[in-house]
C-alpha positions as MATLAB code, in Angstrom:
seq = 'MPAYAQEAYAVLRNRFGDGEFGPEFLAWFVSETMVKKMLHVLEKAGWTRRVGRGRYVCVTPDEIFQTMVRFKVPELLEAAGRPYVYADASAVEIWTDYTYLQRSWEHSPYFVKVLRRDVRSWISYFRANKVTVFVGEAGTALGEFVVLRPQARLTRKTHAGLPVEPVGSVARFCERNLDAFEYPLAYIKAKLGVRTRVALDPRVLAEAVKAA';
ca = [
      13.179    5.781   13.039;
      16.668    6.369   14.521;
      17.078    5.529   18.187;
      17.982    9.127   19.093;
      14.707   10.365   17.551;
      12.671    7.695   19.331;
      14.236    8.745   22.622;
      13.573   12.423   21.878;
       9.927   11.670   21.119;
       9.550    9.686   24.358;
      11.029   12.565   26.401;
       8.920   15.217   24.652;
       5.686   13.226   24.862;
       6.170   12.477   28.551;
       7.158   16.065   29.328;
       4.577   17.974   27.269;
       1.806   15.477   26.473;
      -0.494   17.212   23.969;
       1.016   20.621   24.725;
       3.333   22.744   22.606;
       7.099   22.821   22.836;
       9.995   24.420   20.996;
      13.661   23.762   20.292;
      14.716   25.627   23.421;
      13.711   22.651   25.596;
      15.962   20.178   23.776;
      18.747   22.792   23.626;
      19.267   22.321   27.368;
      20.499   18.797   26.725;
      21.989   18.507   23.211;
      23.767   20.701   20.678;
      21.906   23.114   18.380;
      22.801   20.962   15.383;
      21.384   17.863   17.065;
      18.223   19.732   18.076;
      17.589   20.711   14.456;
      18.248   17.139   13.338;
      15.882   15.648   15.924;
      13.058   18.049   15.138;
      13.487   17.558   11.394;
      13.455   13.753   11.632;
      10.444   13.699   13.971;
       8.401   16.097   11.823;
       9.283   14.371    8.555;
       8.274   10.999   10.017;
       4.977   12.426   11.268;
       5.776   11.859   14.937;
       5.489   15.584   15.666;
       3.431   18.317   14.022;
       4.378   21.960   13.499;
       1.728   24.312   14.924;
       3.550   27.624   14.559;
       6.933   29.177   13.978;
       9.318   27.020   15.977;
       6.425   25.407   17.851;
       5.518   21.719   17.767;
       3.226   19.163   19.362;
       3.721   15.411   19.659;
       1.420   13.175   17.629;
      -0.262   10.569   19.825;
       1.247    7.060   19.878;
      -2.030    5.646   18.480;
      -1.751    7.916   15.419;
       1.854    6.874   14.899;
       1.006    3.177   15.011;
      -1.857    3.712   12.549;
       0.407    5.462   10.032;
       2.911    2.615   10.313;
       0.333    0.192    8.877;
      -1.458    2.627    6.537;
      -1.815    1.308    3.005;
       0.520    3.524    0.996;
       1.434    1.422   -2.057;
      -1.445    2.698   -4.258;
      -0.298    6.287   -3.655;
       3.314    5.355   -4.419;
       2.320    3.639   -7.654;
       0.332    6.645   -8.807;
       3.131    9.067   -7.921;
       5.916    7.042   -9.557;
       5.466    8.457  -13.062;
       6.090    5.094  -14.734;
       3.614    2.828  -16.557;
       2.114   -0.071  -14.620;
      -1.066   -2.143  -14.369;
      -2.571   -4.059  -11.470;
      -2.465   -7.801  -12.182;
      -3.545  -11.191  -10.846;
      -5.280  -11.017   -7.438;
      -4.892   -7.232   -7.299;
      -6.735   -6.946  -10.609;
      -9.427   -9.265   -9.242;
      -9.981   -6.854   -6.351;
     -10.491   -3.942   -8.726;
     -12.774   -5.683  -11.250;
     -14.948   -7.077   -8.445;
     -15.312   -3.580   -6.976;
     -13.569   -4.878   -3.845;
     -16.259   -7.421   -3.036;
     -13.208   -9.694   -3.049;
     -10.300   -8.578   -0.848;
      -6.965  -10.323   -0.457;
      -5.398   -7.994    2.094;
      -5.216   -7.306    5.803;
      -2.991   -5.105    7.956;
      -0.752   -8.123    8.516;
      -0.514   -9.291    4.890;
      -1.162   -6.892    2.022;
       0.303   -7.917   -1.357;
       0.083   -5.905   -4.570;
       0.681   -7.685   -7.877;
       1.780   -5.229  -10.531;
       2.879   -5.636  -14.131;
       5.630   -3.235  -15.148;
       7.870   -2.789  -18.161;
      10.961   -4.950  -18.011;
      13.209   -1.949  -18.632;
      11.834   -0.226  -15.527;
      12.299   -3.056  -13.020;
      15.469   -1.718  -11.403;
      13.924    1.723  -11.038;
      10.818    0.250   -9.413;
      12.927   -1.775   -6.971;
      14.944    1.293   -5.941;
      11.782    3.378   -5.654;
       9.942    0.999   -3.349;
      12.984    0.303   -1.201;
      13.546    4.040   -0.794;
       9.973    4.260    0.487;
      10.419    1.348    2.913;
       8.200   -1.072    0.975;
       9.274   -4.693    0.489;
       9.435   -5.616   -3.196;
       9.794   -8.953   -5.007;
      10.261   -9.741   -8.694;
       8.332  -12.615  -10.242;
       7.110  -14.489   -7.181;
       6.177  -13.360   -3.689;
       8.372  -14.141   -0.728;
       7.588  -13.927    2.966;
       6.735  -10.429    4.173;
       4.765   -8.661    6.869;
       2.423   -5.808    6.015;
       2.420   -4.211    2.555;
       4.625   -5.601   -0.197;
       4.781   -5.481   -3.989;
       5.314   -8.297   -6.474;
       6.544   -6.974   -9.823;
       5.686   -8.918  -12.992;
       8.134   -7.717  -15.683;
       6.646   -7.469  -19.201;
       7.907   -6.467  -22.634;
       4.741   -4.371  -23.049;
       1.633   -3.607  -21.046;
      -2.019   -4.027  -21.958;
      -3.952   -1.531  -19.901;
      -7.604   -0.985  -19.167;
      -9.097    1.422  -16.633;
     -11.663    0.488  -13.998;
     -12.674    2.771  -11.123;
      -9.927    5.109  -12.274;
      -7.157    2.514  -11.862;
      -4.880    0.936  -14.491;
      -5.660   -2.763  -14.577;
      -5.376   -5.867  -16.735;
      -8.298   -6.491  -19.133;
     -11.190   -8.232  -17.457;
     -10.847  -11.220  -19.816;
      -7.313  -11.837  -18.535;
      -8.584  -11.594  -14.974;
     -11.275  -14.179  -15.719;
      -8.626  -16.573  -17.067;
      -6.598  -16.027  -13.866;
      -9.649  -16.885  -11.766;
     -10.280  -20.023  -13.835;
      -6.713  -21.217  -13.277;
      -7.091  -20.658   -9.539;
     -10.750  -21.593   -9.172;
     -10.543  -22.947   -5.628;
      -9.688  -19.479   -4.326;
     -11.385  -17.334   -6.980;
     -14.705  -18.962   -7.826;
     -16.746  -16.204   -6.206;
     -14.811  -13.361   -7.906;
     -15.236  -15.140  -11.236;
     -18.966  -15.490  -10.624;
     -19.154  -11.798   -9.736;
     -17.498  -10.507  -12.900;
     -19.594  -12.936  -14.935;
     -22.788  -11.589  -13.334;
     -21.753   -7.930  -13.283;
     -19.831   -7.600  -16.535;
     -21.120  -10.465  -18.641;
     -17.697  -12.070  -19.006;
     -17.845  -15.578  -20.405;
     -16.174  -18.339  -18.452;
     -14.852  -21.707  -19.578;
     -15.563  -23.468  -16.279;
     -18.760  -24.579  -14.553;
     -19.601  -22.470  -11.517;
     -21.457  -23.646   -8.447;
     -25.043  -22.338   -8.873;
     -25.113  -21.293   -5.210;
     -21.959  -19.204   -5.621;
     -23.316  -17.667   -8.806;
     -26.610  -16.823   -7.080;
     -24.763  -14.975   -4.292;
     -22.641  -13.119   -6.838;
     -25.758  -12.014   -8.738;
     -27.165  -10.522   -5.520;
     -23.934   -8.585   -4.887;
     -23.641   -7.442   -8.483;
];
């Protein structure tokens, strides 16, 4: 958010609170062109809301902070119009019906396989939408970020309406990373009957059976 728009929001919020205002207030202080620019930037960012012709209200600071950490990557992926599948830990989340979660507001990675020819387009797309994106391996990031796994072709299954790696591939991923993914592996074994090549702790398996 540009500094001039932040300042405009602070002035408007302190002056009008939850009440309505129009461009005529700002026109006392800045040019007509700047007024239009401020109102456009604030509305587009969701910091103000239009309630009538030329009438606005300020969104509360709490709402603004919530939108700043809202999970938006799934919506961006769906709207991109390019093929992709959730992979690795993100695929584990989906196949376990989110009984396993890897994310928080502070750290929310998405691992996504995409076609190699589309990598540059994906990078530009996420950066344009203010989402940190890595290729191959994850780096350090705060909040939501995407790790692209370039592929020559994609093998796609659908679970809960989402494009995802086949459950067999997810089981192999869990086996390779058993220390962190034993419970998810036990869950998909209990729920989906997937065979596993490793021995699971009977206590973990018993808990997974209850959840499944």
